[in-house]
ZAFIVO-724559 format. One record per residue: x negated, y negated, z negated of N, C-alpha, C in turn. Coordinates in steps of 0.001 Angstrom, whole numbers, plus 524288, in hexadecimal, padded with zeros to 5 digits. Atoms other than C-alpha are relative to their C-alpha. Layout:
% ZAFIVO-724559
[site [X; Y; Z]; [X; Y; Z]; [X; Y; Z]] ...
END
This chain:
% ZAFIVO-724559
[site [80035; 80078; 8063B]; [AD236; D5570; 739A7]; [7FECA; 7F9A5; 7FFF6]] [site [80233; 80524; 8021C]; [ACAC7; D47E8; 73D72]; [8042F; 7FDF0; 800B6]] [site [7FB28; 80359; 7FDC6]; [AD706; D4271; 743E0]; [8042C; 7FDBC; 7FA8B]] [site [7FC7A; 7FFA2; 80304]; [ADF9E; D454A; 738D4]; [7FD26; 7FE12; 7FC3D]] [site [80284; 80346; 80487]; [AD541; D3FEB; 72E79]; [80049; 7FAD5; 801C8]] [site [800CD; 80418; 7FF03]; [AD59C; D3377; 7354A]; [80546; 7FEB3; 80008]] [site [7FAA2; 8016B; 7FFFD]; [AE492; D3279; 736D2]; [800D9; 7FF91; 7FA2A]] [site [7FD07; 8022F; 805C0]; [AE584; D3259; 728B8]; [7FC22; 7FC04; 7FBFE]] [site [8062C; 80297; 801E6]; [AD9A9; D27E1; 725A4]; [80304; 7FA89; 7FFA0]] [site [7FB9C; 80585; 80145]; [AE5CB; D1B80; 72781]; [8023C; 80089; 7FB69]] [site [7FC4B; 7FE5B; 805EE]; [AED19; D2276; 71C9A]; [7FD2A; 7FBF2; 7FCCC]] [site [80345; 801C1; 80684]; [AE275; D1D50; 7126A]; [80159; 7F9FA; 8003E]] [site [8002A; 8068F; 7FE98]; [AE47C; D0DE8; 71696]; [805B9; 7FF39; 7FE45]] [site [7FA21; 800AE; 7FF9B]; [AF37A; D0F5E; 7195E]; [803C3; 80197; 7FD16]] [site [7FCF1; 7FE79; 8052D]; [AF9E8; D1687; 70D5D]; [7FBF7; 7FFCC; 7FCE8]] [site [8015D; 80040; 80607]; [AEE75; D1678; 70423]; [7FEB2; 8050C; 7FDAD]] [site [800A5; 7F8D8; 80161]; [AEBE4; D25AC; 70348]; [7F97F; 80089; 80120]] [site [80665; 7FE90; 80027]; [ADDF7; D2708; 7010A]; [7FE9D; 8060C; 7FF82]] [site [80069; 7F969; 7FFDB]; [ADF5B; D364B; 70131]; [80082; 80086; 806D4]] [site [801F9; 80101; 7FAD7]; [AE1AB; D33AB; 71076]; [7FA67; 7FFA6; 80110]] [site [8041B; 80193; 7FFD2]; [AD4A5; D2F06; 7104E]; [7FC80; 80567; 80068]] [site [80215; 7FA95; 80294]; [ACE67; D3BE1; 70ABE]; [803AD; 8042F; 80509]] [site [7FE32; 7FC9A; 7FC53]; [AD666; D4318; 71446]; [7FDFF; 7FED9; 803F4]] [site [802A9; 801BF; 7FA05]; [AD23A; D3BC7; 71F0D]; [7FB32; 802F7; 80039]] [site [8061F; 7FD66; 801E7]; [AC41B; D3E9D; 71A85]; [7FFA8; 8051E; 801EE]] [site [80034; 7FBAA; 80188]; [AC609; D4BB3; 71838]; [801BC; 802BA; 806D6]] [site [8010E; 7FDF9; 7F84A]; [ACB53; D4EE9; 72633]; [7FD14; 7FDF7; 803BD]] [site [80412; 802E3; 7FCAC]; [AC26F; D4573; 72CAF]; [7FB97; 80410; 80046]] [site [80575; 7FD77; 800FD]; [AB62A; D4DF3; 7273F]; [80167; 8048B; 8015B]] [site [7FD92; 7FB94; 7FDB1]; [ABC00; D5A2A; 72914]; [800B8; 801A3; 805C3]] [site [7FD81; 7FF80; 7FA69]; [AC0BD; D579E; 736B9]; [7FA51; 7FF06; 8030B]] [site [801EF; 80054; 7FEC8]; [AB398; D53CD; 7391F]; [7FB82; 80338; 80063]] [site [80486; 7FC67; 802BD]; [AAAEC; D5D38; 7319B]; [803C0; 80529; 805B9]] [site [7FBD3; 7FC0D; 7FD7E]; [AB5E5; D66CC; 73AB5]; [7FD7C; 7FFFB; 806DC]] [site [8034E; 8001F; 7FB58]; [AB05A; D6160; 74754]; [7FC13; 80297; 8015E]] [site [805B9; 7FF0D; 7FEC1]; [AA33B; D6213; 74568]; [7FD09; 80402; 8004D]] [site [801E1; 7FC3F; 80120]; [AA1B5; D6D06; 73FE7]; [801F6; 80672; 800DD]] [site [7FB7E; 7FBA1; 80007]; [AAEEF; D76E5; 73F64]; [7FFC2; 801F4; 804FF]] [site [7FFC3; 7FB83; 7FA43]; [AB209; D80DB; 7483B]; [80221; 7FD04; 80315]] [site [7FD16; 801A3; 7FB1D]; [AB8C6; D7FA9; 754C4]; [804EC; 80045; 80023]] [site [7F984; 7FEF4; 80086]; [AC50C; D839A; 75138]; [8021E; 7F9D5; 7FD2B]] [site [7FD06; 80310; 80450]; [AD01F; D786D; 74B8E]; [802D5; 7FFEA; 7FBA0]] [site [7FC2D; 7FEDC; 803A9]; [AD795; D7FDC; 741FD]; [7FDC3; 7FFA4; 7FBA8]] [site [8023A; 8025E; 8047F]; [ACCFE; D7C82; 7375E]; [800E2; 7FB9D; 7FF6D]] [site [7FF00; 80691; 80145]; [ACFB1; D6DC8; 738E5]; [8060E; 80092; 7FE4C]] [site [7FB08; 80178; 80059]; [ADDD6; D6FCC; 73882]; [801D2; 80388; 7F9F8]] [site [7FF0F; 7FE56; 8054D]; [ADD51; D791E; 72C7B]; [7FE67; 7FCB1; 7FCFD]] [site [802C3; 8044B; 8036D]; [AD564; D6F9C; 724D7]; [8022A; 7FB81; 7FFA1]] [site [7FDB0; 805D2; 80043]; [ADE24; D63AC; 72906]; [80471; 80300; 7FCB8]] [site [7FA22; 7FECA; 801EF]; [AEAC2; D6BE5; 723F6]; [7FC91; 80199; 7FB98]] [site [80259; 7FF28; 8054C]; [AE328; D70A9; 7175C]; [7FF14; 7F9E1; 7FCA2]] [site [8008A; 80573; 80117]; [ADEBD; D6182; 71499]; [804A8; 7FD98; 7FF4C]] [site [7FAE5; 8012B; 8009E]; [AEB94; D5C12; 71864]; [80434; 8025A; 7FA9F]] [site [7FD70; 7FE8E; 8038C]; [AF1ED; D64A4; 70EC2]; [7FE85; 7FFA8; 7FA4D]] [site [801CF; 800B0; 803F2]; [AE961; D62B8; 70453]; [800E3; 7F9BE; 7FE5F]] [site [7FE62; 806A4; 801F4]; [AEB56; D5404; 70437]; [80494; 80129; 7FFAC]] [site [7FB4E; 7FFAE; 8018C]; [AF860; D5609; 70524]; [80129; 7FFCE; 7FB2D]] [site [7FE5E; 7FDD3; 803CA]; [AFA0A; D5CE0; 6F977]; [7FD5C; 7FD21; 7FB74]] [site [802FD; 8035B; 8042D]; [AEEDE; D53FE; 6F2B4]; [80472; 7FA75; 8000B]] [site [7FC87; 80469; 80160]; [AF733; D482C; 6F622]; [805EE; 7FF8D; 7FE02]] [site [7FAD7; 7FFA5; 803C4]; [B03F9; D4DDA; 6F0F5]; [7FF78; 80076; 7FA49]] [site [80319; 7FFF1; 80731]; [AFCB5; D4F2F; 6E33F]; [7FEDD; 7FAFE; 80097]] [site [8006C; 80598; 8006E]; [AF854; D413C; 6E4C6]; [804AC; 7FE12; 7FF97]] [site [7FA07; 803B7; 800C4]; [B060D; D3C93; 6E5AA]; [80329; 801DE; 7FCA5]] [site [7FF01; 7FD33; 8060D]; [B0A1E; D4723; 6DB06]; [7FD66; 7FC38; 7FC73]] [site [800A7; 8021C; 803D2]; [B0283; D40A8; 6D1E6]; [8012D; 7FAFC; 80087]] [site [7FED6; 804B1; 801D0]; [B04BA; D3244; 6D501]; [8064C; 80088; 7FF5F]] [site [7F9B2; 7FF1A; 80290]; [B13BC; D35ED; 6D345]; [7FF37; 8006C; 7FB03]] [site [7FD80; 7FE0F; 804DC]; [B1258; D3A41; 6C5AE]; [7FE81; 7FA79; 7FCA0]] 
END
């Protein structure tokens, strides 16, 4: 989750997508908390990554829909 979160950081300046900053911060924060205090299984991180990604995908779609109106 930390690697995926840092992968989204350049999108803030390259494409002007401030939502990617929130997404990156959320992933890095959750990844650090899971690494330090979470269980020893990797499944939880994978599921949380998928849930956050799907949530932001629908949020991004909704924001684009509002801009087109």
